[in-house]
C-alpha positions as CSV (number, residue, x, y, z in Angstrom):
1,M,122.4,96.5,91.6
2,K,121.9,93.3,93.5
3,D,121.9,92.2,97.1
4,Y,121.2,88.6,97.7
5,N,117.8,88.0,96.1
6,T,116.8,91.7,95.7
7,G,117.8,94.5,93.4
8,I,117.0,98.0,92.1
9,F,116.9,99.5,88.7
10,Y,116.4,103.2,88.6
11,K,116.4,106.2,86.2
12,E,117.3,109.6,87.5
13,T,116.6,113.0,85.9
14,S,117.1,116.5,87.2
15,D,113.8,116.4,89.1
16,K,112.7,112.8,89.4
17,I,113.7,109.2,90.2
18,D,111.9,106.2,88.8
19,A,112.8,103.0,90.5
20,L,111.9,99.4,89.9
21,S,112.7,96.8,92.5
22,Y,112.8,93.1,92.0
23,A,113.2,90.0,94.1
24,F,113.5,86.3,93.5
25,G,111.3,84.0,95.6
26,Y,112.8,81.0,97.4
27,D,112.5,78.9,100.5
28,Y,115.1,80.4,102.9
29,R,115.7,77.0,104.4
30,N,117.3,75.5,101.3
31,Y,117.1,78.1,98.5
32,D,115.4,75.6,96.3
33,P,113.3,76.2,94.2
34,I,114.0,79.8,93.1
35,I,111.1,81.5,91.2
36,M,110.0,84.8,89.7
37,N,106.5,86.1,89.0
38,Q,104.6,89.3,88.8
39,D,104.8,89.8,92.6
40,S,108.6,90.0,92.3
41,F,108.4,93.6,91.1
42,A,107.5,96.9,92.6
43,S,107.9,100.4,91.2
44,W,108.5,103.7,93.0
45,I,108.6,107.4,92.1
46,T,110.2,110.3,93.9
47,F,110.2,114.0,93.0
48,K,113.3,115.8,94.2
49,N,111.7,119.2,94.9
50,V,109.2,117.6,97.2
51,E,111.9,115.7,99.0
52,K,114.1,118.7,99.3
53,I,111.4,120.6,101.1
54,L,110.5,117.7,103.3
55,D,114.1,117.1,104.2
56,Y,114.7,120.7,105.0
57,C,111.7,120.8,107.3
58,L,111.9,117.5,109.0
59,Y,114.9,115.4,108.2
60,N,117.7,117.8,107.5
61,Q,119.7,115.2,105.6
62,T,120.7,114.7,102.0
63,N,119.5,111.9,99.8
64,P,122.4,109.9,98.3
65,K,123.0,110.8,94.7
66,Q,123.4,107.2,93.9
67,F,122.2,104.0,95.7
68,E,125.1,101.6,96.2
69,N,122.9,98.6,96.8
70,S,119.3,97.7,97.3
71,N,119.5,97.9,101.1
72,E,120.6,101.5,100.9
73,F,117.6,102.2,98.6
74,Y,115.2,100.6,101.1
75,L,116.6,102.7,103.9
76,N,115.9,105.8,101.9
77,I,112.5,104.7,100.6
78,K,110.8,106.4,103.5
79,K,111.1,109.5,101.5
80,T,109.7,108.1,98.3
81,I,106.7,110.0,97.0
82,L,104.6,107.2,95.4
83,N,104.5,103.5,95.4
84,T,102.9,101.4,92.8
85,E,99.1,101.6,92.7
86,V,97.6,98.2,93.6
87,L,97.5,96.1,90.5
88,D,94.1,94.4,90.0
89,I,95.5,91.2,88.7
90,K,93.3,88.1,89.2
91,E,95.5,85.6,87.3
92,N,99.2,84.7,87.2
93,I,100.6,86.8,84.3
94,F,103.8,84.8,84.5
95,Y,105.4,82.4,86.9
96,S,108.8,80.9,86.2
97,V,110.9,78.4,88.1
98,F,114.5,79.3,87.5
99,Y,116.2,76.8,89.8
100,K,114.9,73.5,91.1
101,D,116.5,70.3,92.5
102,K,119.9,72.0,92.4
103,K,119.7,72.7,88.7
104,L,119.4,75.9,86.7
105,L,116.5,75.7,84.3
106,I,117.9,77.6,81.3
107,D,114.8,77.5,79.1
108,N,112.6,78.7,82.0
109,I,115.1,81.5,82.7
110,L,114.9,82.7,79.1
111,K,111.1,82.4,78.9
112,G,110.7,84.1,82.3
113,T,113.0,86.9,81.4
114,E,111.0,87.6,78.3
115,Q,107.7,87.5,80.2
116,A,109.1,89.8,82.9
117,Q,110.1,92.3,80.3
118,I,106.6,92.4,78.8
119,F,105.1,92.7,82.3
120,I,107.4,95.6,83.2
121,N,106.6,97.4,80.0
122,D,102.8,97.0,80.4
123,Y,102.5,97.7,84.1
124,H,105.5,99.5,85.5
125,L,106.9,101.7,82.7
126,S,103.4,102.9,82.0
127,Y,103.1,103.8,85.7
128,F,106.2,106.0,85.5
129,N,104.8,107.7,82.5
130,R,101.5,108.3,84.1
131,F,103.1,110.3,86.9
132,S,105.8,112.2,85.1
133,T,105.4,115.5,87.0
134,I,104.1,116.6,90.4
135,Q,101.2,118.2,88.5
136,D,100.2,114.7,87.5
137,V,100.2,113.7,91.2
138,N,98.1,116.8,92.1
139,D,95.5,116.1,89.3
140,K,95.3,112.3,89.4
141,I,95.5,111.7,93.1
142,L,95.0,114.8,95.3
143,E,92.1,116.1,93.2
144,K,90.6,112.7,92.4
145,Y,90.6,110.9,95.8
146,D,89.4,111.7,99.3
147,W,92.2,112.9,101.6
148,M,91.7,109.8,103.8
149,D,92.8,107.6,100.8
150,W,96.0,109.5,100.0
151,S,98.0,107.2,102.1
152,D,97.2,104.4,99.7
153,Y,99.3,106.2,97.1
154,F,102.1,107.7,99.2
155,F,104.6,105.5,100.9
156,K,105.1,107.7,103.9
157,D,104.3,111.2,105.2
158,A,101.4,111.3,102.8
159,H,99.7,114.5,104.1
160,F,103.0,116.4,104.4
161,K,103.8,115.5,100.8
162,A,100.3,116.3,99.7
163,I,100.4,119.9,101.0
164,I,103.9,120.4,99.5
165,I,102.6,119.3,96.1
166,M,99.5,121.5,96.4
167,K,101.8,124.5,97.1
168,L,104.2,123.7,94.3
169,C,101.2,123.3,91.9
170,N,99.6,126.6,93.0
171,N,96.6,124.6,94.1
172,N,96.0,127.3,96.7
173,K,92.3,126.7,97.3
174,K,92.7,123.0,98.0
175,Y,95.8,123.8,100.1
176,D,94.0,126.4,102.3
177,E,90.9,124.2,102.8
178,F,92.8,121.0,103.6
179,T,95.4,122.5,105.9
180,A,92.7,124.4,107.9
181,M,90.7,121.2,108.3
182,Y,93.7,118.9,109.0
183,K,95.4,121.2,111.5
184,L,92.2,121.7,113.5
185,R,91.5,117.9,113.4
186,I,94.9,117.1,114.9
187,F,94.7,119.9,117.4
188,D,91.2,118.7,118.6
189,A,92.5,115.2,119.0
190,I,95.4,116.5,121.2
191,Q,92.9,118.5,123.2
192,D,90.9,115.3,123.7
193,G,94.0,113.5,125.2
194,S,95.9,112.1,122.2
195,N,99.2,113.6,123.3
196,D,101.1,111.1,121.1
197,L,100.0,113.4,118.2
198,I,101.9,116.4,119.6
199,P,105.2,115.7,117.6
200,F,103.2,115.1,114.5
201,Y,101.3,118.4,115.0
202,E,104.5,120.3,115.5
203,N,106.0,118.8,112.3
204,L,102.8,119.8,110.4
205,L,103.2,123.4,111.6
206,K,106.9,123.3,110.6
207,V,106.0,122.3,107.0
208,M,103.0,124.7,106.8
209,N,105.0,127.7,108.1
210,Y,107.8,127.0,105.8
211,L,105.5,126.8,102.8
212,D,103.5,129.8,103.8
213,S,106.6,131.9,104.2
214,G,107.6,131.3,100.6
215,E,111.2,130.4,101.6
216,Y,110.9,127.0,100.0
217,K,111.4,128.7,96.6
218,N,115.1,129.2,97.6
219,L,115.5,125.4,97.5
220,L,114.1,124.9,94.0
């Protein structure tokens, strides 16, 4: 799919969507030059069971079965489970100028496309493989990192998604410990005057009550 200078490639299975977004860089004043480099790409993962539960509790809307264009994907990306871990890249892996001085640079396009494919294989496809199930997310993020760092790995609603994943993975000890701490933390903040957290607290209770009831199993 394409939309001006951006686009999305994605692979959908019965329980997961892997998506790779790309963008060309250019000066919006004259669209010249047009370049592509490693920063042109980002990868995303969403697990459908987690999204179903979150939608049921909070959004009550259905994800599109297919994204018609990149803008539609970005509008729905708020529900994406994971965004690419920050890549520790010190040097330019590739940098190609595709268009300059009103001319297409064919040799650069061919070379840049080849370099982009290598980069995607090395950095993005391996990311999709690393998180192939929600158990991988539980083991490699929730169990590995402090809860205050989870937002670095989840695009939005990090802690709601975390407790859903814990429940789906039968990580009951972690679920009980975290939800007790987190619920009390938010409640105490509200008692201290942070009334803006009331809607968040109410949503947290909605998700927890739904998970604790076991009714979520009917969605799976």
